[in-house]
C-alpha positions as CSV (number, residue, x, y, z in Angstrom):
1,M,-15.7,4.3,-1.0
2,C,-13.2,7.0,-1.8
3,G,-11.9,10.4,-0.8
4,I,-13.2,13.6,-2.2
5,V,-11.9,17.1,-2.3
6,G,-12.9,20.3,-4.1
7,M,-13.6,24.0,-4.0
8,A,-15.5,26.8,-5.6
9,S,-14.9,30.6,-5.5
10,T,-16.5,33.8,-6.5
11,R,-13.3,34.9,-8.1
12,G,-10.9,33.2,-10.5
13,H,-7.8,31.3,-9.3
14,D,-4.4,30.9,-11.0
15,P,-4.9,27.5,-12.8
16,G,-1.5,26.2,-11.8
17,E,-1.9,27.2,-8.2
18,L,-5.4,25.6,-8.0
19,E,-4.2,22.4,-9.5
20,R,-1.3,22.1,-7.0
21,T,-3.7,22.9,-4.1
22,I,-6.3,20.3,-5.1
23,R,-3.5,17.7,-5.6
24,R,-2.0,18.5,-2.2
25,M,-5.4,18.0,-0.6
26,G,-5.7,14.7,-2.5
27,F,-2.4,13.5,-1.3
28,M,-3.3,14.0,2.4
29,Q,-6.1,11.5,2.0
30,Y,-4.5,9.1,-0.6
31,H,-5.1,6.2,1.8
32,R,-8.9,6.6,1.2
33,G,-8.4,5.7,-2.5
34,P,-5.2,4.1,-3.6
35,D,-6.7,2.8,-6.9
36,G,-6.4,6.1,-8.8
37,W,-6.7,9.9,-8.8
38,G,-9.1,12.0,-10.9
39,E,-9.5,15.7,-11.1
40,W,-11.6,18.4,-12.9
41,L,-10.7,22.1,-12.9
42,S,-12.1,25.3,-14.1
43,S,-11.3,28.9,-13.4
44,T,-13.6,29.1,-10.4
45,A,-14.1,25.5,-9.3
46,A,-12.2,22.2,-8.9
47,L,-13.0,18.6,-7.9
48,G,-10.6,15.8,-6.9
49,H,-11.2,12.1,-6.3
50,N,-9.1,9.4,-4.6
51,R,-10.7,6.2,-5.9
52,L,-11.2,3.0,-4.0
53,A,-12.7,0.8,-6.7
54,I,-15.6,-1.2,-5.4
55,L,-18.3,-1.1,-8.1
56,D,-17.9,-1.0,-12.0
57,L,-14.1,-1.3,-11.6
58,E,-13.5,-0.4,-15.3
59,H,-15.9,2.5,-15.9
60,G,-16.6,4.0,-12.4
61,R,-13.8,6.7,-12.4
62,Q,-14.5,10.1,-11.1
63,P,-15.1,13.1,-11.3
64,M,-18.0,12.0,-13.4
65,A,-20.3,14.2,-15.5
66,S,-24.1,13.9,-16.2
67,D,-25.2,12.7,-19.6
68,D,-25.6,16.3,-20.8
69,G,-22.3,17.5,-19.1
70,A,-24.1,20.1,-17.0
71,A,-23.3,18.5,-13.6
72,T,-20.0,17.0,-12.5
73,V,-19.7,15.0,-9.3
74,V,-17.2,13.5,-6.8
75,F,-18.8,11.0,-4.5
76,N,-17.7,8.9,-1.5
77,G,-19.9,6.0,-0.4
78,E,-22.4,3.5,-1.9
79,I,-26.0,3.9,-3.2
80,Y,-27.8,0.6,-2.5
81,N,-31.0,1.5,-4.5
82,F,-29.0,2.7,-7.6
83,R,-30.5,0.0,-9.9
84,A,-34.1,1.1,-9.3
85,L,-33.1,4.8,-9.7
86,W,-31.2,3.9,-12.9
87,R,-34.3,2.3,-14.4
88,E,-36.4,5.3,-13.5
89,L,-34.0,7.8,-15.0
90,E,-33.7,5.7,-18.1
91,S,-37.4,5.8,-18.5
92,K,-37.2,9.6,-18.3
93,G,-34.7,9.8,-21.2
94,H,-31.4,9.9,-19.4
95,R,-28.5,8.1,-21.1
96,F,-25.9,6.1,-19.0
97,R,-22.3,5.6,-20.2
98,T,-21.0,3.3,-17.5
99,D,-21.9,-0.3,-16.9
100,H,-23.3,-0.2,-13.4
101,S,-21.8,2.8,-11.6
102,D,-23.9,4.2,-8.8
103,T,-22.1,7.5,-9.2
104,E,-23.8,8.1,-12.5
105,V,-27.2,7.8,-10.9
106,I,-26.3,10.8,-8.7
107,V,-25.4,13.2,-11.5
108,N,-28.2,12.2,-13.8
109,G,-30.6,12.2,-10.8
110,Y,-29.5,15.7,-10.0
111,R,-30.2,16.8,-13.5
112,E,-33.7,15.3,-13.2
113,W,-34.7,16.3,-9.6
114,G,-32.1,18.9,-8.5
115,V,-31.3,18.7,-4.8
116,G,-34.4,16.5,-4.4
117,V,-32.2,13.6,-5.6
118,F,-30.5,13.4,-2.2
119,E,-33.7,12.3,-0.3
120,R,-34.2,9.5,-3.0
121,L,-30.7,8.0,-2.3
122,E,-30.6,5.0,0.0
123,G,-27.1,4.4,1.2
124,M,-24.1,6.1,2.6
125,F,-22.8,9.2,0.8
126,A,-20.8,12.4,0.9
127,I,-21.1,14.3,-2.4
128,G,-19.5,17.3,-4.0
129,L,-21.2,18.5,-7.2
130,W,-20.6,21.4,-9.5
131,D,-23.6,22.7,-11.3
132,A,-22.3,24.5,-14.5
133,I,-25.7,26.0,-15.3
134,E,-26.4,27.6,-11.9
135,R,-22.6,28.2,-11.3
136,C,-22.9,26.7,-7.8
137,L,-21.2,24.0,-5.7
138,V,-23.6,21.6,-3.9
139,L,-22.5,19.4,-1.0
140,A,-24.6,16.6,0.6
141,R,-24.2,14.0,3.3
142,D,-26.3,10.9,4.0
143,G,-29.1,11.0,6.6
144,V,-27.3,9.3,9.5
145,G,-23.8,10.7,8.8
146,I,-22.1,7.5,7.8
147,K,-19.7,9.2,5.5
148,P,-17.7,12.3,6.6
149,L,-17.7,15.6,4.8
150,F,-15.7,18.7,6.1
151,M,-15.8,22.2,4.7
152,A,-14.1,25.6,5.2
153,H,-15.6,28.9,4.1
154,A,-12.7,31.2,3.8
155,G,-13.5,34.6,2.3
156,E,-14.6,34.1,-1.3
157,T,-13.8,30.4,-1.3
158,L,-15.6,27.4,0.0
159,A,-13.5,24.2,0.1
160,F,-14.5,20.6,1.1
161,A,-12.8,17.3,1.8
162,S,-13.5,13.8,3.2
163,E,-10.8,14.5,5.9
164,L,-10.0,17.6,7.9
165,K,-6.3,17.2,7.2
166,A,-6.9,17.9,3.5
167,L,-8.4,21.3,4.4
168,I,-5.4,22.1,6.6
169,A,-3.1,21.2,3.8
170,S,-5.0,23.5,1.4
171,G,-3.4,26.5,3.1
172,W,-6.8,28.2,3.3
173,V,-7.2,27.4,7.0
174,E,-4.7,28.2,9.8
175,P,-4.9,25.4,12.3
176,R,-6.1,26.6,15.7
177,I,-7.9,24.6,18.4
178,A,-11.6,25.5,18.8
179,E,-11.7,25.6,22.6
180,E,-15.5,26.2,22.5
181,S,-15.8,22.5,21.4
182,L,-13.8,21.0,24.2
183,L,-16.7,20.3,26.5
184,D,-18.6,18.5,23.8
185,Y,-15.5,16.6,22.9
186,F,-14.9,15.3,26.4
187,M,-18.6,14.6,27.2
188,F,-19.6,13.0,23.9
189,R,-16.2,11.7,22.6
190,G,-16.2,14.1,19.7
191,A,-17.2,17.6,18.6
192,R,-21.0,17.6,18.0
193,G,-23.1,18.6,15.0
194,S,-21.4,20.9,12.5
195,A,-18.5,21.7,14.9
196,T,-15.0,20.4,14.8
197,L,-12.0,21.0,17.1
198,V,-10.3,23.2,14.4
199,R,-11.4,26.8,14.2
200,G,-12.7,27.6,10.7
201,I,-13.5,24.1,9.7
202,T,-17.0,22.6,10.0
203,K,-18.8,19.4,9.2
204,V,-21.7,19.2,6.8
205,P,-24.4,18.0,9.1
206,A,-25.9,14.5,8.5
207,G,-28.9,14.5,6.2
208,T,-28.1,18.0,4.9
209,W,-27.3,19.7,1.6
210,I,-25.4,22.9,1.3
211,R,-25.4,25.2,-1.8
212,F,-22.6,27.8,-2.5
213,D,-23.5,30.2,-5.3
214,T,-20.4,31.6,-6.9
215,T,-22.3,34.5,-8.6
216,D,-23.0,36.2,-5.2
217,G,-21.2,34.1,-2.5
218,N,-24.5,33.1,-0.8
219,V,-24.6,29.9,1.2
220,T,-27.9,28.1,1.7
221,S,-28.6,24.7,3.4
222,R,-31.5,22.4,4.2
223,R,-31.9,19.2,6.2
224,F,-33.6,16.7,3.9
225,W,-33.8,13.8,6.3
226,T,-33.9,13.3,10.0
227,P,-34.6,10.2,12.2
228,S,-38.3,10.2,13.3
229,T,-39.1,10.7,16.9
230,E,-42.8,9.9,16.5
231,P,-44.3,6.4,16.9
232,G,-45.9,5.1,13.7
233,A,-48.5,2.6,12.8
234,G,-48.2,-0.3,10.4
235,I,-46.0,-2.7,12.4
236,A,-47.8,-5.8,13.5
237,K,-47.0,-7.1,17.0
238,P,-44.8,-8.8,17.7
239,A,-42.6,-6.7,15.4
240,D,-40.0,-9.5,14.9
241,G,-41.2,-10.2,11.3
242,A,-41.1,-6.5,10.2
243,V,-37.6,-6.0,11.7
244,S,-36.3,-9.3,10.3
245,A,-37.4,-8.4,6.8
246,V,-35.7,-5.0,6.6
247,V,-32.5,-6.3,8.3
248,E,-32.3,-9.2,5.9
249,S,-32.9,-6.9,2.9
250,A,-30.3,-4.5,4.2
251,V,-27.6,-7.1,4.6
252,S,-28.3,-8.5,1.2
253,S,-28.0,-5.1,-0.5
254,H,-24.8,-4.3,1.4
255,L,-23.1,-7.4,-0.1
256,V,-23.3,-6.0,-3.6
257,A,-19.6,-5.4,-4.7
258,D,-17.1,-6.4,-7.4
259,V,-14.5,-7.1,-4.7
260,P,-14.2,-9.4,-1.7
261,V,-16.5,-8.7,1.3
262,G,-15.8,-9.6,4.9
263,V,-17.3,-8.9,8.3
264,F,-16.1,-7.6,11.7
265,L,-17.2,-10.2,14.2
266,S,-17.1,-9.6,17.9
267,G,-19.2,-12.6,18.8
268,G,-22.0,-10.3,20.1
269,V,-25.5,-9.9,19.0
270,D,-25.1,-7.3,16.2
271,S,-22.2,-8.7,14.3
272,S,-23.3,-12.3,14.8
273,L,-26.6,-11.7,13.2
274,I,-25.0,-9.9,10.2
275,S,-22.6,-12.8,9.8
276,A,-25.4,-15.3,9.8
277,L,-27.4,-13.4,7.3
278,A,-24.5,-12.7,5.0
279,S,-23.1,-16.2,5.1
280,R,-26.5,-17.5,3.7
281,E,-25.8,-15.6,0.5
282,Q,-22.0,-15.9,-0.1
283,Q,-18.8,-17.1,1.4
284,I,-17.4,-14.5,3.8
285,D,-14.4,-14.2,6.1
286,A,-14.7,-12.8,9.6
287,F,-12.2,-10.8,11.6
288,A,-12.0,-10.3,15.3
289,I,-9.8,-8.6,18.0
290,G,-8.2,-10.7,20.8
291,T,-6.6,-9.3,23.9
292,H,-5.5,-12.2,26.2
293,S,-7.4,-10.4,29.0
294,P,-10.7,-11.0,30.9
295,L,-12.4,-8.6,28.4
296,D,-11.4,-10.8,25.5
297,E,-14.4,-11.8,23.3
298,S,-12.6,-13.7,20.5
299,R,-13.8,-17.0,22.0
300,Y,-17.4,-15.9,21.3
301,A,-16.5,-14.9,17.8
302,R,-14.9,-18.3,17.3
303,E,-18.0,-20.0,18.6
304,V,-20.2,-18.1,16.1
305,A,-17.8,-18.6,13.2
306,D,-17.6,-22.3,13.8
307,H,-21.4,-22.5,14.0
308,L,-21.8,-20.7,10.7
309,G,-18.9,-22.5,9.0
310,I,-17.0,-19.3,8.2
311,S,-13.2,-18.6,8.5
312,L,-12.2,-16.4,11.4
313,H,-9.0,-14.3,11.6
314,V,-8.0,-12.9,15.0
315,R,-5.7,-9.9,15.5
316,W,-4.3,-10.1,19.0
317,V,-3.5,-6.7,20.6
318,Q,-1.6,-5.6,23.7
319,G,-1.0,-2.3,25.4
320,N,2.3,-1.8,23.6
321,D,0.4,-2.1,20.3
322,F,-1.6,0.9,21.3
323,R,1.4,2.8,22.6
324,D,3.5,2.1,19.5
325,R,0.7,3.1,17.0
326,F,-0.6,6.0,19.1
327,E,0.9,8.7,16.8
328,D,-0.2,6.9,13.7
329,W,-3.8,6.9,14.9
330,S,-3.5,10.7,15.7
331,Y,-2.6,11.2,12.0
332,F,-5.8,9.5,10.8
333,N,-7.9,10.8,13.7
334,D,-7.5,14.4,12.6
335,D,-10.8,15.8,14.1
336,P,-10.3,13.7,17.2
337,V,-12.8,11.2,18.5
338,S,-11.8,9.5,21.7
339,D,-13.4,6.0,21.6
340,P,-10.6,3.7,22.7
341,S,-11.8,0.9,20.4
342,A,-10.9,3.1,17.4
343,L,-7.2,2.3,17.5
344,A,-7.9,-1.4,17.8
345,L,-10.3,-1.2,14.8
346,M,-7.4,0.4,12.8
347,L,-5.2,-2.6,13.7
348,L,-8.0,-5.0,12.8
349,S,-8.5,-3.2,9.5
350,E,-4.8,-3.6,8.7
351,H,-5.2,-7.3,9.4
352,A,-8.3,-7.6,7.1
353,R,-6.6,-5.7,4.3
354,S,-3.6,-8.0,4.5
355,H,-6.0,-10.9,3.9
356,G,-7.2,-9.4,0.7
357,M,-10.4,-7.7,2.0
358,K,-11.7,-4.4,0.5
359,V,-15.2,-4.2,1.9
360,M,-16.2,-5.0,5.5
361,L,-19.6,-5.3,7.1
362,A,-19.9,-3.8,10.6
363,G,-22.6,-3.7,13.3
364,E,-22.7,0.0,14.1
365,G,-26.1,1.4,14.8
366,A,-27.8,-1.6,16.3
367,D,-27.5,-0.4,19.9
368,E,-28.9,3.0,19.1
369,L,-31.8,1.6,17.1
370,F,-32.8,-1.4,19.2
371,G,-31.9,-0.4,22.8
372,G,-28.6,-1.9,23.5
373,Y,-27.2,0.5,26.1
374,P,-28.1,0.4,29.9
375,T,-28.5,4.2,29.6
376,Y,-31.9,3.6,28.0
377,Q,-33.0,1.7,31.0
378,I,-31.7,4.4,33.3
379,V,-33.5,7.2,31.5
380,T,-36.7,5.1,31.5
381,A,-36.5,4.5,35.2
382,F,-35.8,8.2,36.0
383,N,-38.7,9.2,33.7
384,R,-41.0,7.1,35.8
385,L,-39.5,8.5,39.1
386,A,-40.1,12.0,37.8
387,K,-43.8,11.3,37.7
388,L,-43.7,10.6,41.4
389,G,-42.6,14.1,42.2
390,R,-40.7,14.6,45.5
391,V,-41.1,10.9,46.4
392,G,-39.4,9.9,43.2
393,A,-36.6,12.4,43.7
394,N,-35.9,11.2,47.3
395,V,-35.8,7.6,46.1
396,A,-33.4,8.5,43.4
397,R,-31.0,10.5,45.6
398,R,-30.9,7.6,48.2
399,G,-30.1,5.0,45.5
400,P,-26.8,3.2,45.3
401,R,-23.8,4.5,43.3
402,R,-21.1,2.2,42.1
403,G,-18.4,2.0,39.5
404,G,-19.4,3.1,36.0
405,L,-22.8,4.2,37.3
406,R,-21.5,7.6,38.6
407,M,-23.8,9.0,35.9
408,L,-26.7,8.3,38.2
409,D,-25.8,11.4,40.2
410,D,-26.4,13.5,37.1
411,Y,-29.9,11.9,36.7
412,A,-30.8,12.2,40.4
413,A,-29.8,15.8,40.6
414,Q,-32.1,17.0,37.8
415,L,-35.4,15.5,39.2
416,P,-38.2,16.3,38.8
417,G,-37.0,17.1,35.3
418,V,-35.3,14.5,33.2
419,R,-32.6,15.0,30.6
420,F,-30.7,12.4,28.7
421,F,-27.0,12.8,29.0
422,G,-26.0,10.6,26.1
423,S,-24.8,7.0,26.2
424,S,-21.1,7.8,26.2
425,H,-21.4,10.1,29.3
426,V,-17.6,10.6,29.8
427,L,-17.8,13.5,32.3
428,T,-19.4,13.7,35.7
429,S,-20.8,16.9,37.0
430,E,-17.6,17.6,38.9
431,D,-15.5,16.9,35.8
432,R,-17.6,19.4,33.8
433,R,-16.9,22.1,36.3
434,S,-13.3,21.3,36.9
435,L,-11.7,20.1,33.7
436,L,-11.5,23.4,31.8
437,S,-9.8,26.5,33.1
438,D,-11.6,29.9,33.5
439,V,-15.1,28.7,32.6
440,P,-17.7,30.2,34.9
441,G,-20.3,27.9,36.4
442,A,-23.1,29.9,34.8
443,D,-21.6,29.1,31.4
444,I,-21.4,25.4,32.2
445,D,-25.1,25.5,33.3
446,E,-26.0,27.1,30.0
447,W,-24.0,24.5,28.0
448,E,-25.8,21.7,29.9
449,R,-29.2,23.1,29.1
450,Q,-28.3,23.2,25.4
451,A,-26.3,19.9,25.2
452,F,-28.6,17.4,26.8
453,C,-31.9,16.0,25.5
454,E,-35.1,16.7,27.5
455,I,-37.1,13.6,28.2
456,D,-40.8,13.8,28.9
457,D,-42.2,11.3,26.5
458,R,-44.3,8.1,26.5
459,R,-41.3,6.5,24.7
460,P,-38.4,7.9,26.8
461,A,-36.0,5.2,25.7
462,R,-36.8,5.8,22.0
463,R,-36.3,9.6,22.5
464,A,-32.9,8.8,24.0
465,M,-32.0,6.4,21.1
466,V,-32.9,9.1,18.6
467,F,-30.6,11.6,20.4
468,D,-27.8,9.0,20.2
469,Q,-28.6,8.5,16.5
470,M,-28.1,12.2,15.9
471,T,-25.1,12.7,18.2
472,R,-23.1,9.6,19.2
473,L,-23.4,7.9,15.8
474,P,-22.2,10.6,13.4
475,D,-19.9,12.4,15.9
476,D,-18.2,9.4,17.5
477,L,-18.9,5.8,16.3
478,L,-19.2,6.4,12.6
479,A,-16.3,8.8,12.5
480,R,-14.2,6.3,14.4
481,T,-15.1,3.4,12.0
482,D,-14.6,5.5,8.9
483,R,-11.1,6.7,9.9
484,A,-9.9,3.3,11.2
485,T,-11.0,1.4,8.1
486,M,-10.0,4.0,5.5
487,A,-6.5,4.2,7.1
488,Y,-6.0,0.8,5.3
489,S,-8.2,1.5,2.3
490,L,-11.2,-0.6,3.5
491,E,-14.8,0.3,2.9
492,A,-16.9,-0.2,6.0
493,R,-20.6,-0.9,5.4
494,V,-23.2,-0.7,8.2
495,P,-26.4,-2.6,7.3
496,Y,-28.3,-1.6,10.5
497,L,-28.2,2.0,9.4
498,D,-29.9,1.3,6.1
499,R,-32.7,4.0,6.0
500,N,-35.5,1.3,5.9
501,V,-34.1,-0.3,9.0
502,V,-33.8,3.0,10.8
503,E,-37.4,4.0,9.9
504,V,-38.9,0.7,11.1
505,A,-36.8,0.6,14.3
506,N,-37.8,4.1,15.3
507,R,-41.5,3.1,15.2
508,L,-41.0,0.4,17.8
509,A,-42.4,0.6,21.3
510,D,-39.9,0.8,24.1
511,S,-41.2,-2.5,25.4
512,E,-39.8,-4.2,22.3
513,C,-36.3,-2.9,23.2
514,V,-35.7,-2.5,26.9
515,S,-37.2,-3.8,30.1
516,L,-36.6,-2.7,33.7
517,A,-38.0,-5.8,35.4
518,P,-36.4,-8.1,34.6
519,P,-33.6,-5.8,33.3
520,R,-33.1,-6.5,29.6
521,T,-31.8,-4.7,26.6
522,K,-32.1,-5.1,22.8
523,M,-34.7,-7.7,23.4
524,L,-36.2,-8.0,19.8
525,L,-32.8,-8.1,18.1
526,K,-31.6,-10.7,20.5
527,R,-34.5,-12.9,19.6
528,L,-33.6,-12.6,15.9
529,A,-30.0,-13.4,16.6
530,A,-30.7,-16.4,18.8
531,A,-32.6,-18.0,15.9
532,N,-29.4,-17.9,13.8
533,V,-26.4,-18.3,16.2
534,P,-25.8,-20.1,19.5
535,S,-27.8,-18.5,22.3
536,S,-24.7,-18.5,24.5
537,A,-23.3,-15.8,22.3
538,V,-26.5,-13.8,22.4
539,Y,-27.6,-13.9,26.0
540,R,-24.5,-12.9,27.8
541,K,-23.3,-9.7,29.5
542,K,-22.8,-6.9,27.0
543,R,-19.1,-5.8,26.6
544,G,-19.2,-4.0,23.3
545,F,-15.8,-3.6,21.7
546,N,-14.1,-3.2,25.1
547,L,-10.4,-3.4,25.7
548,P,-8.3,-3.4,28.9
549,V,-7.4,0.2,28.5
550,E,-7.8,0.9,32.3
551,G,-4.7,-1.2,33.0
552,W,-2.8,-0.1,29.9
553,L,-3.1,3.6,31.1
554,V,-1.3,2.6,34.3
555,D,1.4,0.4,32.7
556,D,2.0,1.1,29.0
557,F,1.1,4.8,28.9
558,R,2.5,6.1,32.3
559,E,5.5,7.7,30.6
560,I,3.3,9.4,28.0
561,V,0.9,10.6,30.7
562,E,3.7,12.1,32.8
563,G,5.2,13.8,29.8
564,F,1.8,15.4,28.9
565,L,1.3,16.6,32.4
566,E,4.7,18.2,32.5
567,T,4.6,20.0,29.1
568,R,0.9,21.3,29.3
569,R,0.3,22.3,25.7
570,I,-3.4,23.2,25.8
571,A,-4.1,26.4,27.7
572,A,-7.8,25.7,28.3
573,L,-7.2,22.5,30.3
574,N,-6.9,22.3,34.1
575,Y,-3.8,20.1,34.4
576,G,-3.9,20.0,38.2
577,Y,-7.4,18.4,38.0
578,L,-6.2,15.9,35.3
579,A,-3.2,14.9,37.5
580,S,-5.6,14.2,40.4
581,V,-7.9,12.1,38.1
582,Y,-4.9,10.1,37.0
583,D,-3.7,9.6,40.6
584,A,-7.2,8.4,41.5
585,H,-7.2,6.1,38.5
586,V,-3.9,4.5,39.5
587,A,-5.3,4.0,43.0
588,G,-8.2,2.1,41.6
589,T,-11.0,4.6,40.9
590,H,-11.3,3.9,37.2
591,R,-11.5,6.9,34.9
592,G,-10.3,5.4,31.7
593,A,-12.7,7.1,29.4
594,L,-11.8,10.6,30.6
595,L,-8.1,9.9,30.6
596,W,-8.0,8.3,27.2
597,A,-10.0,11.3,25.8
598,W,-7.4,13.6,27.2
599,L,-4.4,11.6,25.9
600,V,-6.0,11.5,22.4
601,L,-6.5,15.2,22.5
602,E,-2.9,15.9,23.7
603,Q,-1.4,13.8,21.0
604,W,-3.7,15.2,18.3
605,H,-2.6,18.7,19.4
606,R,1.0,17.9,18.9
607,V,0.4,16.3,15.5
608,W,-2.0,18.8,14.0
609,M,-1.8,22.2,15.8
610,D,2.0,22.5,15.7
611,G,3.7,23.6,12.5
612,H,2.9,22.3,8.9
613,P,0.6,19.3,8.5
614,P,2.6,16.1,8.7
615,T,2.6,13.4,6.0
616,L,2.5,9.7,6.6
617,E,3.5,7.1,3.9
618,P,0.1,5.5,3.0
619,P,-0.1,1.9,4.2
620,V,-1.5,0.9,0.8
621,I,-0.2,2.1,-2.6
622,V,-1.8,0.6,-5.6
623,D,-1.5,3.1,-8.4
624,R,2.1,4.4,-8.1
625,P,1.8,7.0,-10.9
626,S,-1.1,8.7,-9.2
627,Y,0.7,8.6,-5.8
628,D,3.8,10.2,-7.3
629,L,1.7,12.8,-9.0
630,L,0.0,13.8,-5.8
631,R,3.2,13.6,-3.7
632,G,4.8,16.1,-6.1
633,S,2.3,18.7,-5.1
634,L,3.9,18.9,-1.6
635,A,6.9,20.7,-3.0
636,A,4.5,23.6,-3.7
637,R,2.9,23.7,-0.2
638,V,1.4,27.0,0.6
């Protein structure tokens, strides 16, 4: 796990200027790799690497060249099948100079298979590679989008980085808000697909490689992997055995490291099963959030930890913790995602790092693979109602509405058609038409047609899960986890998103995951978890990683809310509507998700859209000479 930066150009750059720029970019993401800095520069290309040493601590430094020197790579992530690829490449005559670095598999694999190497890699990765023979820069990102990779194509230059702030610091991008991404941000908790909230900066889409040819400036791209939406054969029923085998294998492969490994344990299904499987193979420490509130789940984490005989470390948080660290989070959350649990995860990551951790296992992806959200039941129910025509539409429109199920209005209004609105579903129909200023209703209608997934399928829940795998995971949850953990130089690994687990899960029937009568979610995975941890921790109401943000918005954040409403920095927002939403929230109509998304956006705008990019002293400094080298580049800021 590291931070990568780089660029390539169709014209030459002044060597001194290029060196200063690459180092300035590297300094902005020093927290991603405090164990050292590496750089490689030529007249038309440059690569930089912030190293967080996890594997082959002695020999795994980057940038790293192939055995023939024709390809040079910087890489962020872990390749879990690197040993098998290593043996295959050796049999084809490639020489390896490291002891067991997965990075060397990438460059030698590229020399053997070209861009075909990326579909052979099982793991999480963001890659920047310079091909000296073809004179091209190649970028690639893992299939699910676990690791981030941003890019900016400015004139004759294409630059890339692990964090958006590094591209702002390069001087090649003038930071301006991309107002066209605001609806996506509010509805889905983050800009979707290749978009960001900064004009001129995009994301390399998950499962995609991009090639920039410096001889003619052409940019080509191809998606090399995507989650399957088709049911497959080959899974015996019940499917427990097949799923158990791939999950156990994934957890085992994700434990490979030359540094300590821990686990984030909420006490729910996903993290409890990972903890049980990991603790069979080695001693691990677990870390949990506590809140002294009705939403607190640390008691379940304690129950699971005691059952498994593992140490549990709880980080207690309160509203003032969120308020006091709000600006710090905006620094790391540079292409904002609005999940409230992100800031808590950053605090928990600080806690884990202070206990000597460097790698943490996390449960992201289980809900989107195995049917953990009630939204999958909702879309299944409305898919059935749609088949009843007018009768179904009338039943839906007369159905009850309550609390967090305001989303049912969206589903009822579209019958007899059915679209999936995503599992975050922050905005109601009224919000979508009132939140932004000067957006015609016809434009909102067109955005809705493009944004939401059509459902007419014999596996409606699976179709919705795949939509979340391609939207909510890379653009919200995985971005949140990466930024929160890397703020404290922690590598987060997500075993459920191992490619083999994803491929098996996406072949499951809906009946293995969700049920309407009786109402149940994540049924298969719960059976596996209940065989390993107390059933009381498995068969309980799902809370996720919830926090009492609703109350904190009224008490701890009132002054911040009032200040934002008064100063009104973002022209595209309808502040009168936001004020009415906050008043309703204070009166008891809970709108915490929308209000938190707005606060995150406002604070982000102040940190990143006003003036020069700020700098924050990295929480962890290991290699002081590399830190001083990179910091010195700030004196030459463009």
